[in-house]
C-alpha positions in Angstrom: 0.0 0.0 0.0 1.0 3.6 -0.5 0.4 6.9 1.2 -2.4 7.5 -1.2 -4.4 4.6 0.3 -4.7 6.5 3.6 -4.7 10.1 2.4 -2.1 12.3 4.1 0.7 10.5 5.8 0.2 10.2 9.6 2.9 10.8 12.3 3.9 7.8 14.4 6.1 8.0 17.4 7.5 4.8 18.9 9.2 4.6 22.2 11.4 1.5 22.3 13.4 -0.2 19.6 12.8 -3.8 20.4 10.7 -6.3 18.4 7.5 -4.5 19.3 8.9 -1.2 18.3 11.0 -1.9 15.2 8.4 -4.3 13.6 5.7 -1.6 14.2 8.0 1.0 12.5 8.4 -1.2 9.4 4.6 -1.7 9.1 3.9 2.0 9.6 6.5 3.0 7.1 5.1 0.5 4.6 1.7 2.1 5.1 3.0 5.6 4.3 3.3 7.0 7.8 6.1 9.3 9.0 7.8 7.2 11.7 10.2 8.1 14.5 11.6 5.4 16.8 13.2 6.5 20.1 15.8 4.0 21.2 17.8 4.0 24.3 19.2 0.4 24.6 20.2 -0.5 21.1 17.9 -1.4 18.2 16.4 -4.8 18.8 16.0 -4.1 22.5 16.7 -6.8 25.1 15.6 -9.5 22.6 18.5 -8.8 20.4 21.1 -7.0 22.6 20.9 -8.7 26.0 18.4 -11.6 25.9 17.1 -13.8 23.1 19.9 -13.5 20.5 22.7 -13.7 23.1 21.2 -16.5 25.1 20.3 -18.6 22.0 23.8 -18.0 20.6 25.2 -19.3 23.9 22.8 -22.2 23.7 23.9 -23.0 20.2 27.4 -23.7 21.5 25.8 -25.8 24.4 23.9 -27.8 21.8 27.1 -28.6 20.0 28.7 -29.8 23.2 25.6 -32.0 23.9 26.0 -33.6 20.4 29.7 -34.1 21.0 28.9 -35.8 24.3 26.6 -38.3 22.4 29.1 -38.8 19.5 30.7 -42.1 20.8 27.2 -43.7 20.6 27.3 -42.9 16.9 30.7 -44.4 16.5 32.6 -41.1 16.5 35.8 -41.1 18.6 38.1 -38.2 19.5 41.9 -38.6 19.4 44.7 -36.4 20.4 47.6 -35.5 18.0 49.4 -38.7 19.0 46.4 -40.9 18.3 45.5 -41.6 21.9 41.9 -41.2 23.1 41.0 -37.6 24.0 39.0 -37.5 27.2 37.8 -34.0 27.4 36.2 -31.3 25.1 36.7 -27.9 26.6 34.9 -24.6 26.1 36.6 -21.2 26.0 33.9 -19.1 27.6 35.6 -15.8 26.8 35.5 -16.7 23.0 32.0 -18.0 23.3 30.8 -14.8 24.9 32.7 -12.6 22.5 30.9 -14.3 19.7 27.6 -13.9 21.5 28.0 -10.2 21.8 29.4 -9.8 18.3 26.4 -11.5 16.8 24.0 -9.4 18.9 25.7 -6.2 17.8 25.6 -7.4 14.1 21.9 -8.2 14.4 21.2 -4.8 16.0 23.1 -3.0 13.2 21.1 -5.0 10.6 17.9 -3.7 12.1 19.2 -0.2 12.0 20.1 -0.4 8.3 16.6 -1.9 7.5 14.9 1.0 9.3 17.1 3.5 7.5 16.2 2.0 4.1 12.5 2.2 4.9 12.8 5.9 5.8 12.3 5.5 9.6 13.9 8.2 11.7 15.8 6.8 14.8 16.5 9.1 17.7 19.0 7.9 20.4 17.7 8.8 23.8 14.8 8.3 26.2 11.3 9.3 25.5 8.3 10.1 27.7 4.7 11.0 26.9 3.6 14.6 27.2 -0.1 13.9 26.9 -1.5 11.3 24.5 -0.3 13.0 21.3 3.3 14.0 22.0 6.6 12.5 23.0 9.5 14.4 24.6 12.9 12.9 23.9 16.0 13.5 26.0 18.6 13.0 23.3 21.7 10.9 24.1 24.0 13.6 22.7 22.2 16.3 24.8 19.2 18.5 24.4 15.6 17.6 23.8 13.2 17.1 20.9 9.4 17.1 21.0 7.6 14.8 18.6 4.0 15.6 17.7 2.2 12.3 16.9 -1.2 11.1 15.6 -0.4 7.8 17.3 2.2 6.7 19.9 3.4 3.2 20.6 5.0 2.3 23.9 7.4 -0.6 23.6 9.9 -0.1 26.4 10.2 -3.8 27.4 11.1 -5.1 30.8 14.2 -5.7 33.0 15.4 -8.6 35.2 13.7 -8.7 38.6 16.0 -8.5 41.6 15.4 -8.6 45.4 17.0 -6.5 48.2 18.4 -9.8 49.6 19.9 -10.8 46.3 21.4 -7.8 44.6 23.5 -8.6 41.5 27.1 -7.3 41.5 27.9 -8.2 37.9 30.8 -10.4 39.0 29.6 -13.3 41.0 25.9 -12.6 41.4 24.5 -12.1 38.0 21.3 -11.4 36.1 20.8 -13.0 32.7 21.9 -9.7 31.1 25.3 -9.9 32.8 26.4 -13.5 32.2 28.1 -12.5 28.9 30.7 -10.5 30.8 32.2 -13.8 32.1 35.6 -14.6 30.7 36.2 -17.7 32.9 34.0 -20.8 33.1 32.2 -21.0 36.5 33.2 -23.9 38.7 29.8 -24.2 40.2 26.8 -22.1 39.0 23.8 -21.8 41.2 20.7 -20.8 39.2 17.8 -19.4 41.2 14.5 -19.8 39.4 13.2 -22.7 37.5 11.1 -20.9 34.9 12.0 -20.7 31.2 15.0 -18.4 31.7 16.4 -20.4 34.6 15.9 -23.8 32.9 17.5 -22.6 29.7 20.7 -21.3 31.4 20.9 -24.3 33.7 20.6 -26.6 30.7 23.2 -24.6 28.7 25.8 -24.4 31.4 25.4 -28.1 32.2 26.1 -28.9 28.6 29.1 -26.6 28.7 30.5 -28.8 31.4 29.7 -26.6 34.4 28.5 -28.0 37.7 25.0 -26.5 38.0 22.5 -26.4 40.9 19.0 -25.3 40.1 17.0 -23.8 43.0 13.3 -24.2 42.3 10.6 -22.9 44.6 8.1 -25.4 43.0 8.1 -29.2 43.0 9.5 -29.4 39.4 11.4 -27.6 36.7 9.3 -25.5 34.4 6.1 -25.4 36.5 4.3 -23.5 33.8 5.0 -25.9 31.0 3.5 -29.3 30.0 4.1 -31.7 32.9 5.2 -34.6 30.7 7.7 -32.3 29.0 9.0 -30.9 32.2 9.5 -34.5 33.6 11.5 -35.5 30.6 13.7 -32.4 30.8 14.4 -32.9 34.5 15.3 -36.5 34.0 17.7 -35.6 31.2 19.4 -32.8 33.1 19.7 -34.9 36.3 21.2 -37.7 34.2 23.8 -35.2 32.9 24.8 -34.2 36.4 22.7 -31.2 37.3 21.4 -30.9 40.9 17.8 -29.8 41.3 16.6 -28.5 44.6 12.8 -28.7 44.4 10.5 -26.9 46.8 13.4 -24.8 47.9 12.9 -21.0 48.1 15.8 -18.6 48.1 16.0 -16.2 51.0 19.3 -14.4 50.1 22.4 -14.5 48.0 25.7 -13.1 49.3 29.3 -12.9 48.2 31.7 -15.1 50.2 35.3 -14.5 49.1 35.7 -15.8 45.6 32.3 -17.4 45.7 28.6 -17.0 46.7 26.4 -18.4 49.3 22.7 -18.9 48.6 20.6 -19.2 51.8 17.2 -21.0 51.6 14.2 -20.1 53.6 14.5 -23.4 55.5 18.0 -22.5 56.7 20.0 -24.6 54.3 22.8 -23.0 52.3 24.3 -23.8 48.9 27.8 -22.6 48.1 29.0 -22.0 44.6 31.4 -19.9 42.5 28.6 -17.9 40.8 24.9 -17.3 41.1 22.5 -16.5 38.3 19.2 -14.8 39.3 16.2 -15.9 37.1 13.5 -14.3 39.1 11.2 -13.0 36.4 10.9 -9.5 34.9 9.6 -6.1 35.8 8.2 -3.7 33.2 10.1 -0.5 32.3 7.1 1.8 32.6 8.1 4.2 35.3 9.0 7.8 34.4 7.3 7.6 31.0 4.4 9.9 31.9 1.9 7.1 31.2 -0.6 7.6 33.9 -0.5 11.4 33.5 -1.5 10.8 29.8 -4.4 8.5 30.9 -2.7 5.2 30.3 -3.8 2.6 32.9 -1.2 0.2 34.5 -2.0 -3.0 36.3 -0.8 -3.7 39.9 2.5 -5.0 38.6 3.2 -1.8 36.5 2.4 -3.4 33.2 0.5 -1.4 30.6 -3.1 -2.6 30.1 -3.9 -3.3 26.4 -6.7 -4.9 24.5 -6.3 -7.4 21.6 -5.4 -4.7 19.1 -2.8 -3.2 21.4 -4.8 -0.1 22.5 -4.3 1.4 25.9 -6.9 3.3 27.9 -5.6 6.6 26.4 -6.8 7.8 23.0 -4.2 7.1 20.2 -1.7 5.5 22.6 -0.8 1.8 21.9 1.6 -0.5 23.7 3.4 -3.7 22.7 5.9 -6.2 24.1 7.1 -7.1 27.5 5.9 -3.8 29.0 2.4 -5.1 28.5 3.0 -8.4 30.3 0.7 -10.2 27.8 3.1 -13.0 26.9 6.8 -12.3 27.1 7.9 -13.6 23.7 9.7 -11.6 21.0 7.2 -13.1 18.4 4.2 -11.8 20.5 5.8 -8.4 20.9 6.4 -8.1 17.2 2.8 -9.1 16.4 1.4 -6.7 19.0 3.5 -3.9 17.3 2.3 -4.8 13.8 -1.3 -5.0 15.0 -1.1 -1.6 16.6 0.0 0.0 13.4 -2.5 -1.8 11.2 -5.2 -0.6 13.6 -3.9 2.9 14.0 -3.5 3.4 10.2 -6.8 1.8 9.2 -5.5 -1.3 7.6 -7.1 -4.7 7.9 -6.3 -6.2 11.3 -6.9 -9.5 13.2 -6.9 -9.2 17.0 -4.2 -11.0 18.8 -5.1 -14.7 19.5 -2.8 -16.2 22.2 -4.2 -19.6 21.4 -2.3 -19.6 18.2 1.1 -18.6 19.7 3.8 -21.2 19.4 6.5 -21.0 22.0 9.7 -22.8 22.7 12.0 -23.5 25.7 15.6 -23.7 24.4 16.8 -26.4 26.7 18.4 -29.7 25.7 16.0 -31.3 24.7 13.9 -28.3 23.5 10.2 -28.0 24.5 7.8 -26.4 22.1 4.1 -25.9 22.6 1.0 -24.4 20.9 -2.7 -24.2 21.6 -4.7 -26.1 24.2 -2.6 -27.7 26.9 -2.7 -31.1 28.6 -3.9 -29.3 31.8 -6.9 -27.9 29.9 -7.8 -31.4 28.8 -7.3 -33.0 32.2 -9.4 -30.4 33.9 -12.2 -31.1 31.4 -12.1 -27.5 30.4 -11.8 -28.6 26.8 -13.3 -31.9 25.5 -10.4 -33.4 23.6 -8.4 -36.5 22.8 -4.6 -36.7 23.3 -2.0 -38.9 21.8 1.7 -38.9 22.9 4.3 -40.7 20.8 7.9 -41.1 22.3 10.6 -40.1 19.8 12.5 -43.2 20.8 10.3 -45.2 18.3 11.0 -42.8 15.4 13.5 -44.2 12.9 15.3 -40.9 12.3 15.6 -40.4 16.0 17.2 -43.8 16.4 19.7 -43.0 13.6 20.6 -39.8 15.4 20.9 -41.4 18.8 17.9 -39.5 20.2 16.3 -41.3 23.1 14.4 -38.6 25.0 11.4 -36.7 23.9 8.0 -37.1 22.3 5.3 -35.6 20.1 1.9 -34.9 21.6 -1.2 -33.9 19.6 -4.5 -32.6 21.1 -7.7 -32.9 18.9 -11.2 -31.7 19.7 -13.5 -34.5 20.5 -16.1 -35.2 17.8 -14.6 -33.0 15.1 -10.9 -34.1 15.2 -9.7 -30.6 14.7 -6.2 -30.1 16.0 -6.3 -27.6 18.8 -2.9 -28.1 20.5 0.4 -29.8 20.5 3.8 -30.4 22.3 7.1 -31.4 20.9 10.1 -32.4 23.1 13.3 -33.1 21.3 16.1 -31.7 19.2 15.0 -28.7 17.2 11.5 -28.8 18.6 11.2 -25.1 17.7 11.2 -26.2 14.1 8.9 -29.3 14.5 6.2 -27.3 16.2 5.5 -25.2 13.1 3.3 -27.8 11.2 1.3 -28.2 14.4 0.9 -24.5 14.8 -0.3 -24.3 11.2 -2.9 -27.0 11.9 -4.1 -25.2 15.0 -4.3 -21.8 13.3 -6.0 -23.2 10.2 -8.3 -25.6 12.2 -7.0 -28.6 10.3 -8.4 -32.0 11.3 -6.2 -34.9 12.3 -7.1 -36.7 9.0 -5.9 -33.7 7.0 -2.6 -33.6 8.9 -2.2 -37.4 8.6 -2.8 -37.3 4.8 0.0 -34.8 4.2 3.1 -36.6 2.9 6.1 -36.5 5.2 9.7 -37.5 4.4 10.9 -40.9 5.4 12.7 -41.0 7.7 12.1 -37.8 9.5 11.2 -36.5 13.0 8.1 -34.9 11.4 6.9 -38.4 10.6 5.9 -38.7 14.3 3.5 -35.8 13.9 1.7 -37.6 11.0 1.7 -40.8 13.0 0.2 -39.1 16.1 -2.5 -37.7 13.8 -3.3 -41.1 12.3 -3.7 -42.5 15.8 -6.3 -39.8 16.5 -8.5 -40.8 13.5 -12.0 -41.7 14.5 -14.4 -43.6 12.2 -17.6 -41.9 11.3 -20.4 -43.3 13.4 
């Protein structure tokens, strides 16, 4: 579409350059708007600069280490230069982290070049609302600039949550944004928090050969994920040597010489060389003039939005982690796109969280979409479930994959696919055909009748669909 499709170009001000912000900017520019992005942390936001891209780059190295550890089963042996067996594969964490940050910087620069090509203005600095139709920018190089806007998008993200009894120092007590400053491999890493972030880092560092203790306040790892998937992951991580302290709540973390001491609420202590805090996130919404402009926040400080990203203030939208809707880069990006489609009068479909595919980048990975096993067990949704272990898949056998499964959820009576879980290598890729089935309301018979490659992991998806076939009565 061109500017002519909407009449005179409208002015869009976006505060925050993460996925919600830069994806919104690209849509608005495509629709002929005059767009300014105010960025303070680096284009791409935490997803690119300090969170998703860095962590998944680190995890890519960890995945390779996991595969090397399984290599002997496939007949691959490692020899030293004299032909004797090599007993250890080591990681140079300084080089790993240097690569992590280089890739993050490159990705951020790519985003900047794309915005420039599309005619988007980028201002380095911090922005705040001055009413619902203006943004005041404190420029990084000094001075201020005032942006008049027909629509404003708030996409400021979130920051790691800390506690007064567990303050990070950037050396031994770390948030997930600080781990990439490490130049030496931790001797014993204590991870506090067993949600997605905690589980991913615990899995990664275990694969890198680090002794890891995971402190979980709940009775299992990943309490918010599919229970069968979480059980497989915990079994695998425990088998690889990770220590899991379930039903153990952290009271404090303190430095002790060249190490740390984590004190639990029951009085027990855990000593290690480093501690990684994975305690959740807090929205970056203070000092933005939101409430003064009529933007409502919830009790946690997150911006309240509807399914087309509108806030309670006229012409003010919000996207991404600052809304607390679902803290995924893909959701932030979609919220930002939806906001601009709506603001600029284009066709728009409200956000449907039931179609969001998500992935936990542990080893094995855990990917989910749609209706959960818990929804089925509680009889909230009438459905049939089939779970196939990957150990029976021929491609999995060839690759030495023993752990994991494919699970499909189909609505009872119609056979429409309404959910799925994949646990295994590259589950983030295997979930896509299930996500398509959920989004397009395909039946299990339609999924089963699509050709799959033999042998392939995706063959288990088709097999699960075949097992859910029901004869017409």
